[in-house]
N, C-alpha and C positions, 0 to 999 in steps of 0.2 A: 796979522794981515799981510805983512811983508813976507812971513814965512810961507804962507799959502801961495802968494803971487810968485815966490821963487820956485816953489814946488810945481806949480803950473808951468812955469817957464821951462824947468827941468824936464817935465814930462812932454812938453811940446818939442824941446830939442831932441829927446829921446825918440819921439815918434818920427821926427823929420829924419833922424839918422837911420831909423829902421827902414823907412821908405827908400832913402837913397841907397841903402844896402840891397834892398830887394829889387831895385829897379832893373839891373842887368839881367837878373834871372827872369823877370817878367818880359823884358825886350826879347831874350833868347826863345822863351816859350812862344811869344807872339810871332816871332819871325818863322819858327818852325811851323806853327798853325797857318801861317799865311802861305807858306810854301806847299802845304797840303792842300789848301783851299783854291789857290789860283788855277791849277789845271782843272778843277772841277767847274769852276765858274767859267772858265775860258773854253772848255771842251777841247783841250789840247790832245795832240797825239801822244803815243807812248814814248817816242823819242824826247819830246819836249818835256814830259814828266820826268824821265830819267835825268835829263840835263838839269832841271831845276832841283831835284833832289840831291844830285851829287854835288853841285856847286853850293847850294845853301848848307847841305850837311858838312862838306869840307870847311867851309867858313866858320860855322858854329863850333866845330871840334878844334880847330886850330885856334880860334879866339879864346877858348877856354884855357889855353895853355900859354899863349904868348903874352898875356896880360898879367903880370904878378900881382897887381893890386886887386884883381877881382876877387870878391868874396867866395868862400867855399860853396855856398849854395848856388851862386851864379855858376861856378865852374862845373858843378854836378849837373845843373840844369842844361847849361849849353852843351856839354859833352854828351848827355843822354840824348837831347834833341837831335844833335849831329849824327849820332850813332843810328838812331831810328830812321832818319832821312836817308843815310847812306844804305841801310838795310832795305828800306822800301825801294830805293833806286835799283838795287840789285834784283829784287823780285820783279819789278816791273821790266827790267832789262832782260830777263829770262825769256821774253817774248821772241827774241832773236839772238843768235850767237854774238853778232857785232855788239849790241847793246849790253849784254851780259859780259863780254870780254872787256869793254870799256868800263863798266862798274867794278869789275874785279881789279883792273889796273888803277882806278882812282882809289879805291879802298886800300890796295897795296902801298900807293904813295902816301895817302893821308895817314895810314897806320904807321909807316916808318917816320913820316914827319912828326906825327905826335909822340913817338918814342924819342926822338931826337930833342923835341922841344920841352918835354916834360920830365925827363928822367933826373934833372937836377933840382927839381921843384920840391914842394912839401909832399907829405904823404899822399894826399888827395890827388895831386897832379902826377905823381909816380904812378898811382893806380890807373889813372886814365891812359898814361903813357904805356903801361904794361897791357892794359886791354887793347889799345891800339896795335901794339906789336904782336898780340896773339891773334888778332883779327888779320893782319898782314900774313902771318904763317898760315892761316887757314885758307886764305884765297889763292895761294900758289898752286897747290894741285887742282883746285877747282877751276882756276884760269886756264890751266893746261888742258883739262879735259874739255872745257868749253871751246877752246881755240881748235881741238881736233874736231869737235862737232861742227864748227864752221867750214872746215875743209872737207867735210863729208866723210871722215874716218868712221870705220865700224866701231861698234861698242867695245869690242876687246882692246882695240888700239886706244880708245879713250882711257880705259881702265890702265892701260901700261904706261901711258903718258902721265896720268895722275900719279901713279906710283913712282915713276922716275923723277917727277917734280919734287917729291918729298925729299930727295936727296939735297936740294938746295937749302931749305931751312935746317936741315940735320948738319950739314957742313957749316952754315952760318952760325949755328949755335955754338960751335967750338971757339969762334972768335968773339961771339957776344958774351961768353961766359968771363972772358978776361977783361973786355973793354966796358961791358955794361952789366956787371954783376947783379945790380939791384933789379934788373929786368929779365935775368935769365929764367926765373920760375914761370914767368908768363909765357915766354917763348917755349919753354919745355912742355907746358900745358897745351899750348897749340900744336906743337909737333906730336905730342901723345894722341891728341884727337885725330889728326890727319893720317897718322900711321895706322891707327886701328881702322879708320873708315876705308882706307885704301887697301890695307892688307886683307881685309875681309870683303873687299868689293866683288870678288868673283861669285860670292853667294847670291848676289842680286843681279849681277850684269850678265846677260846672255853672251855666249861664246865658248862655254866649256873651257874656261881658263882654270888653271890648277890653284886651288886655295893654298896648297902647300907651298909653291913657289912665292906667291904674294905675301903670305904671312912670314915666310922665312926672310925674304928681302926687307920687309917692313921691320921685322925684329932686328935685323942687322943694321939697318939705318938707326934705329933707336939706340942700339949699343954704340954705334959710332958717335952719336951725339953726347952720350954719357961717358965717353972714353976719358979715363983718367981724372974723373971728377965725381964728387958726391952727387948721386942721382937726387934731382929736385923735382917737384911736381908730380905729374902723373906718369912720368917716363917709366919708373920701375913697374908700375901696374900694366902699362901698355906693352912693355916688352915681355912680361910674364904671360900675358893674355896671348900674344902673337906666337911666342914660342911654344906654348901648350897646344894652340890650334895647329900650328904646323907639324908638331910631333904626333898628335893624335890622328891627324889626317893621313900623314905619310906612314904610320905603323903598319896598317894592313897591306899597303903595297910592298913595304920592305919584307914583311914576312912571307907574303906570297912569292916574291922574287927569290927568297932564300929557300923556301920549302917546296914549292911546286915542282921544280925540275926532278926531285928526287922521289916523288910520290909519297904516299903515306907511310908512316914508320911502320917497320916489320913487326909481326907478332912475336912475342917472347918465344925463344927456343925454336923458331921456325927453321933456321939453318940446321940445328940439331936433327930435327924430324926429317928433313929432306935427306940428309946423310944417311940416317938409319934406313930409310926407304930404299936408297940405292944399294946399300950393303945387302939388304934382304933379297932384292932382285938379283944381285950378282951371285949370291949363293944358290938361289933357286936355279940359276942358269947352270 
């Protein structure tokens, strides 16, 4: 009888421990659900929705990393909820360049903060930190393009600004590889994605921009980021794709520039036939 009572006590203690372990995850999910529900019940304007999403998302994401005693399930739940809220805030912020620029700036700051806070943690926290760093890399060219939209720049200048902004994470990756080697793969993956998107942007952006120039510049930035280091992530694939596109698109132009001024190649023995014809006319005369 005592044994059964002891077993019940152990079972009750284990259940209480499980409830305590699950409580932070439940609280994070409830906070995210509340952030989504409040604007609907309140009939809030889109700036209020953006503000709520960004603030609550940043709090959830940072809280997942700065509390070392937080269980793994709570870390994943809080980080995922924060990422969803930040992404939703960015989507809603696209209603206006100011809102979108604000969302990009917040995501950049939160992503870098997550990388700083979580890179020394366990494997789960390092994964969250790496994803935050990759998100920070992704929003840099997007933020540049959105800022140019806000000042009324034409589409081709938006594409040029996004391409120029890729140089920032490319140069930063050189320093990150030495100081944050555990997160270099995540940053490389983010850089590969933005390099391909900006390098091939003339295919979708109006303005008759040269795909060759964009792809070549993006491939050069990828090569710069991988300078004197073993390529990691998707960088080799991105560099190969961009270099191939630049070469294939430029090849017809190069061949035309080399061959067009000289006309078509002469027929075989054409010079000999003209010489024979001149000799015949000379003898006839």
